Structure formats: C-alpha cells, structure tokens
C-alpha positions as CSV (number, residue, x, y, z in Angstrom):
1,X,96.2,193.1,162.1
2,X,94.0,191.6,164.9
3,X,95.6,191.1,168.3
4,X,94.7,187.7,169.8
5,X,94.7,187.7,173.6
6,X,97.4,185.5,175.1
7,X,96.0,182.9,177.5
8,X,96.4,183.8,181.1
9,X,98.7,181.6,183.2
10,X,97.7,180.5,186.6
11,X,99.6,181.0,189.7
12,X,101.1,177.6,189.7
13,X,102.2,177.8,186.0
14,X,103.8,181.3,186.8
15,X,105.6,179.9,189.7
16,X,106.9,176.9,187.9
17,X,108.2,179.1,184.9
18,X,109.9,181.7,187.1
19,X,111.7,179.2,189.3
20,X,112.9,177.1,186.5
21,X,111.0,174.0,187.5
22,X,109.6,173.6,184.0
23,X,112.8,172.0,182.7
24,X,113.0,169.8,185.9
25,X,109.5,168.7,185.3
26,X,110.2,167.8,181.7
27,X,113.5,166.1,182.4
28,X,111.9,163.8,185.1
29,X,108.5,163.5,183.5
30,X,106.7,165.0,186.4
31,X,103.2,166.2,185.9
32,X,101.8,169.4,187.6
33,X,99.5,167.3,189.7
34,X,102.5,165.1,191.1
35,X,104.4,168.3,191.8
36,X,101.5,169.9,193.6
37,X,101.0,166.6,195.6
38,X,104.7,166.7,196.5
39,X,104.5,170.3,197.7
40,X,101.3,169.7,199.7
41,X,102.5,166.7,201.5
42,X,105.8,168.4,202.2
43,X,104.0,171.4,203.9
44,X,101.6,169.1,205.7
45,X,104.4,166.9,207.0
46,X,106.3,170.0,208.1
47,X,103.3,171.4,210.1
48,X,102.6,167.9,211.7
49,X,106.4,167.6,212.7
50,X,106.6,171.1,213.9
51,X,103.4,170.9,216.1
52,X,104.4,167.5,217.3
53,X,107.6,168.8,218.7
54,X,106.0,172.1,220.1
55,X,103.1,170.2,221.6
56,X,104.9,167.0,222.5
57,X,103.6,167.0,226.2
58,X,100.0,167.3,224.9
59,X,100.7,164.5,222.5
60,X,102.2,162.3,225.3
61,X,99.1,162.9,227.5
62,X,96.8,161.9,224.6
63,X,98.8,158.7,224.0
64,X,98.9,157.8,227.6
65,X,95.2,158.5,228.0
66,X,94.5,156.3,225.0
67,X,96.6,153.5,226.5
68,X,94.8,153.8,229.9
69,X,91.4,153.6,228.1
70,X,92.6,150.6,226.1
71,X,93.8,148.8,229.3
72,X,90.5,149.6,231.1
73,X,88.7,148.1,228.2
74,X,90.9,145.2,228.1
75,X,90.4,144.4,231.8
76,X,86.6,144.9,231.4
77,X,86.2,148.0,233.5
78,X,85.3,150.2,230.5
79,X,83.5,149.0,227.4
80,X,84.5,151.0,224.2
81,X,82.7,150.5,220.9
82,X,84.1,152.0,217.6
83,X,81.6,152.3,214.7
84,X,84.0,151.5,212.0
85,X,81.3,151.5,209.4
86,X,80.5,155.1,210.1
87,X,84.2,156.1,210.1
88,X,84.6,154.4,206.8
89,X,81.6,156.2,205.3
90,X,83.0,159.6,206.6
91,X,86.6,159.0,205.2
92,X,85.9,156.9,202.0
93,X,82.4,158.2,201.1
94,X,78.9,156.6,201.2
95,X,79.6,153.9,198.7
96,X,82.4,152.3,200.9
97,X,82.6,148.5,200.9
98,X,82.9,146.9,204.4
99,X,86.4,146.5,205.6
100,X,87.7,144.2,208.3
101,X,90.2,146.1,210.6
102,X,92.8,143.5,210.8
103,X,93.4,142.9,207.1
104,X,91.9,145.4,204.7
105,X,92.7,148.7,206.6
106,X,96.5,148.0,206.6
107,X,96.5,146.7,203.1
108,X,94.6,149.8,201.9
109,X,97.0,152.1,203.8
110,X,100.0,150.2,202.2
111,X,98.2,150.4,198.7
112,X,97.7,154.1,199.0
113,X,101.5,154.7,200.1
114,X,102.9,152.6,197.2
115,X,100.6,154.6,194.7
116,X,101.6,157.8,196.2
117,X,105.3,157.3,196.8
118,X,106.4,160.9,195.9
119,X,103.8,162.3,198.4
120,X,104.6,159.8,201.1
121,X,108.4,160.6,200.8
122,X,107.7,164.3,200.7
123,X,105.5,164.0,203.9
124,X,108.4,162.1,205.7
125,X,110.9,164.7,204.6
126,X,108.6,167.6,205.7
127,X,107.9,165.9,209.1
128,X,111.6,165.4,209.8
129,X,112.3,169.1,208.8
130,X,109.4,170.2,211.2
131,X,110.7,168.1,214.0
132,X,114.2,169.5,213.4
133,X,113.1,173.1,213.2
134,X,110.4,172.9,215.8
C-alpha cells in the first residue's frame, strides 16, 4: 500500500482548527480572508488607540500645529500647496483617476467603509480597547 502525503496546513488553518473557529466560520459563512481582515484591523485599531493615548500630548501638538498652519494659510501669511495628484498616485496607484477633494474623496472613503464593514467595526473595537488599556 502506498502512503499518500497529507497536505500541509498553513499557520492560519492550524489556528482556526485548534481554536474552534472552523464551526463559527461555517455557521456565519465567513471566509478566511474576511476573518483575517477582521483580525488585522482589530490589531491595527488597538495599536492606533494605544499609541494615541500614550502619545496624546504629541498628537495634540501635531493637531495644534496643523491648525496654526491652516490659520496662517487662511490669513495669507503662509501659502501651502498640497499635490493631491501625487498623493493619489502614491495611495491608489499610477492609474488613479483624478479626484476632486470635496466630493470624491469622502464618497470613496464611505464606499470603502461600507464594503469593509467587518474590518471597519473591528478597527473601531480595537481602537476603543487600545484607548481603554493604554
């Protein structure tokens, strides 16, 4: 009789099987990609919340500096130009279509949030846990 090698499970599959999330995933029809996205955004939210609480003075200084620069720009003392086209190329890739800041950026953000509800909610939960434990 010939022994056929059993396929190797990855780290994610092993973790799902040992923790019992396999039944949970099947019951709620959640894919591995969605579960990975939820875990990733939960961790990122926790780190952001934790660092925000620990470095709140630095964050406050950055916000106040930004507001002062904006006020000086508004008054006309300082002239600030943001190259939105270059930022869009860096974030969305070289084939990005031109966006207008007032309409498309906000609608694109809302579109992303509505299509990644699980990740967005897990980010908020992780953020609140990071603030609480930070």
